[in-house]
Backbone as CSV, one residue per row, in Angstrom:
resi,resn,N_x,N_y,N_z,CA_x,CA_y,CA_z,C_x,C_y,C_z
1,UNK,181.152,123.223,128.271,181.858,124.451,128.531,181.297,125.535,127.613
2,UNK,181.071,126.674,128.192,180.463,127.789,127.466,181.459,128.425,126.493
3,UNK,180.979,128.779,125.305,181.776,129.504,124.326,181.209,130.911,124.199
4,UNK,182.096,131.906,124.285,181.688,133.309,124.264,182.429,134.004,123.132
5,UNK,181.695,134.828,122.363,182.381,135.534,121.282,183.259,136.630,121.859
6,UNK,184.267,137.020,121.118,185.279,137.942,121.612,184.693,139.304,121.996
7,UNK,183.700,139.772,121.263,183.083,141.059,121.587,182.408,141.004,122.955
8,UNK,181.645,139.932,123.188,180.981,139.766,124.481,182.017,139.616,125.591
9,UNK,183.105,138.894,125.318,184.152,138.712,126.328,184.772,140.051,126.712
10,UNK,185.004,140.931,125.733,185.561,142.253,126.034,184.579,143.067,126.874
11,UNK,183.309,142.968,126.545,182.281,143.735,127.253,182.129,143.283,128.701
12,UNK,182.246,141.975,128.940,181.979,141.407,130.268,183.220,140.757,130.882
13,UNK,184.402,141.261,130.540,185.636,140.610,130.966,185.747,140.444,132.481
14,UNK,185.452,141.479,133.239,185.580,141.389,134.699,184.716,140.276,135.269
15,UNK,183.467,140.217,134.847,182.559,139.175,135.343,183.043,137.788,134.927
16,UNK,183.468,137.660,133.679,183.928,136.365,133.170,185.175,135.883,133.911
17,UNK,186.093,136.805,134.202,187.304,136.439,134.929,186.941,135.980,136.341
18,UNK,186.031,136.673,136.985,185.586,136.266,138.326,184.990,134.864,138.295
19,UNK,184.154,134.592,137.299,183.537,133.265,137.184,184.588,132.193,136.910
20,UNK,185.545,132.503,136.039,186.612,131.532,135.733,187.435,131.244,136.980
21,UNK,187.719,132.274,137.773,188.489,132.087,138.998,187.774,131.173,139.984
22,UNK,186.462,131.126,139.901,185.664,130.260,140.779,185.506,128.856,140.202
23,UNK,186.106,128.617,139.022,186.075,127.271,138.444,185.252,127.112,137.194
24,UNK,184.581,128.170,136.737,183.749,128.061,135.542,184.574,128.477,134.315
25,UNK,185.281,127.521,133.743,186.113,127.788,132.569,185.228,128.096,131.369
26,UNK,185.790,128.834,130.403,185.039,129.140,129.187,186.002,129.298,128.013
27,UNK,185.439,129.301,126.817,186.216,129.441,125.587,185.833,130.756,124.927
28,UNK,186.838,131.476,124.430,186.588,132.702,123.667,186.761,132.363,122.193
29,UNK,185.741,132.729,121.404,185.749,132.439,119.977,185.738,133.732,119.172
30,UNK,186.325,133.674,117.992,186.313,134.803,117.059,185.700,134.298,115.766
31,UNK,184.626,134.940,115.350,183.890,134.533,114.154,183.483,133.058,114.236
32,UNK,183.106,132.632,115.448,182.644,131.264,115.641,183.751,130.233,115.794
33,UNK,185.006,130.647,115.635,186.137,129.716,115.733,186.760,129.834,117.124
34,UNK,186.796,128.740,117.899,187.413,128.792,119.230,188.868,129.239,119.147
35,UNK,189.229,130.203,119.994,190.586,130.745,119.963,191.378,130.418,121.235
36,UNK,190.770,130.637,122.401,191.464,130.393,123.668,190.505,129.801,124.691
37,UNK,191.088,129.115,125.652,190.319,128.562,126.761,190.780,129.280,128.030
38,UNK,189.844,129.808,128.794,190.158,130.509,130.028,189.803,129.593,131.191
39,UNK,190.822,129.259,131.984,190.638,128.368,133.133,191.280,129.006,134.356
40,UNK,190.809,128.654,135.540,191.435,129.205,136.747,192.832,128.630,136.926
41,UNK,193.735,129.413,137.486,195.098,128.940,137.718,195.123,127.706,138.599
42,UNK,194.248,127.633,139.553,194.210,126.479,140.441,193.972,125.186,139.675
43,UNK,193.266,125.235,138.555,193.000,124.027,137.773,194.288,123.460,137.203
44,UNK,195.238,124.316,136.835,196.500,123.839,136.300,197.327,123.140,137.363
45,UNK,197.235,123.613,138.594,198.038,123.077,139.677,197.298,122.014,140.477
46,UNK,195.996,121.958,140.333,195.182,121.129,141.213,194.906,119.743,140.720
47,UNK,193.684,119.315,140.943,193.307,117.934,140.739,193.399,117.452,139.307
48,UNK,193.254,118.314,138.315,193.365,117.866,136.930,194.769,117.365,136.613
49,UNK,195.770,117.939,137.254,197.147,117.553,137.004,197.659,116.517,138.001
50,UNK,196.911,116.239,139.032,197.369,115.317,140.066,197.341,113.898,139.534
51,UNK,198.514,113.269,139.476,198.596,111.909,138.972,199.161,110.942,140.005
52,UNK,199.837,111.453,141.016,200.452,110.607,142.019,199.391,109.767,142.728
53,UNK,199.559,108.476,142.704,198.644,107.589,143.383,197.378,107.257,142.619
54,UNK,197.322,107.606,141.324,196.080,107.386,140.584,195.751,105.908,140.394
55,UNK,196.731,105.003,140.569,196.460,103.566,140.439,196.575,102.856,141.788
56,UNK,196.412,103.599,142.849,196.524,103.047,144.189,195.587,101.850,144.354
57,UNK,196.158,100.749,144.819,195.375,99.546,145.047,195.202,98.670,143.815
58,UNK,195.618,99.140,142.642,195.452,98.366,141.408,196.718,97.607,141.012
59,UNK,197.870,98.037,141.504,199.120,97.339,141.203,199.899,97.142,142.499
60,UNK,200.832,96.207,142.466,201.711,95.997,143.607,203.153,96.072,143.131
61,UNK,204.029,96.530,144.003,205.452,96.624,143.707,206.151,95.551,144.517
62,UNK,206.959,94.705,143.858,207.649,93.648,144.595,208.577,94.223,145.657
63,UNK,208.774,93.502,146.752,209.637,93.953,147.833,211.072,94.140,147.401
64,UNK,211.532,93.364,146.406,212.915,93.476,145.940,213.053,94.388,144.715
65,UNK,212.104,95.271,144.528,212.084,96.134,143.342,213.404,96.877,143.133
66,UNK,213.979,97.404,144.213,215.214,98.179,144.097,216.402,97.339,143.652
67,UNK,216.329,96.033,143.819,217.448,95.158,143.466,217.165,94.296,142.240
68,UNK,215.994,94.428,141.653,215.636,93.591,140.505,216.613,93.815,139.358
69,UNK,217.173,92.732,138.860,218.081,92.817,137.716,219.461,93.349,138.054
70,UNK,219.780,93.505,139.331,221.065,94.093,139.725,222.240,93.276,139.207
71,UNK,222.176,91.960,139.325,223.305,91.135,138.875,223.466,91.210,137.356
72,UNK,222.369,91.232,136.612,222.447,91.343,135.159,223.030,92.688,134.737
73,UNK,222.627,93.733,135.411,223.134,95.072,135.097,224.629,95.148,135.412
74,UNK,225.011,94.603,136.569,226.428,94.577,136.950,227.254,93.855,135.895
75,UNK,226.774,92.700,135.440,227.486,91.926,134.418,227.643,92.726,133.124
76,UNK,226.612,93.444,132.725,226.705,94.248,131.501,227.785,95.318,131.622
77,UNK,227.917,95.924,132.783,228.951,96.939,132.978,230.344,96.325,133.016
78,UNK,230.445,95.158,133.647,231.746,94.493,133.763,232.217,93.976,132.415
79,UNK,231.308,93.525,131.565,231.668,93.026,130.233,232.192,94.137,129.343
80,UNK,231.627,95.325,129.486,231.998,96.446,128.632,233.330,97.078,128.997
81,UNK,233.864,96.845,130.176,235.060,97.520,130.654,236.275,96.772,130.378
């Protein structure tokens, strides 16, 4: 990822924003120290954050999953009352 100093970022802000919107994220640095990361909004909502189904085919859920431990849980509630 490209790092750009703050002076250059101010000078070329419009171009840099256009590039970031197309997916080319960059970092703005001040005196060589990274300060902020500029990323397109779609990256926050898109594939980087998508986690649903990431282990598809690697695990299985038992058919009785919704009822697993039901009798034990019921007993715990009945004992406490």
